[in-house]
Phi, psi and omega in degrees: 000147179239139180263118176257128175252107186280358175119174185299137181063020180241144179297141172276156184218143176253126173233162178277162177304322180296317177295327179296312179303320180295313184282328182227066188302321184289323177291321180294326175294317178295318178294323186279003178298148177304138177235158171284118186300323183294319181295312181296317176301318179298319179295321176296317181298315181299321179296314182296319181289321181299326175283356178074023183264121174287165178301317182296315179297311180296328175299318180296322182290325184261336186088000174282152168281147180307323181294326179292321180298316179301318183292322174298312184290336182261002177076016178283333179238143175298134178262101180280172175302323180293320176297314181298315177304316179293324176295317177298318177299315182299320182289333185257006179284000000 
């Protein structure tokens, strides 16, 4: 699921990845470009830390084990769309 923030005083909306790709094809194409897993993981880690979330707290929010989070953030495991979606939900919970 993807969270759409439509702006101040506007309702927020959650949509599926498929719906996002239909509604925003150019943005989806840009987002879906191949990425360096290590770079992507570092960005996710920076977001988690910026939110003040420890590995343990973030693990509870996402259902990941702390060791899995480390593997994603260090680029040792591939970050699929599903994993990315769970990260986003955990960051916004």
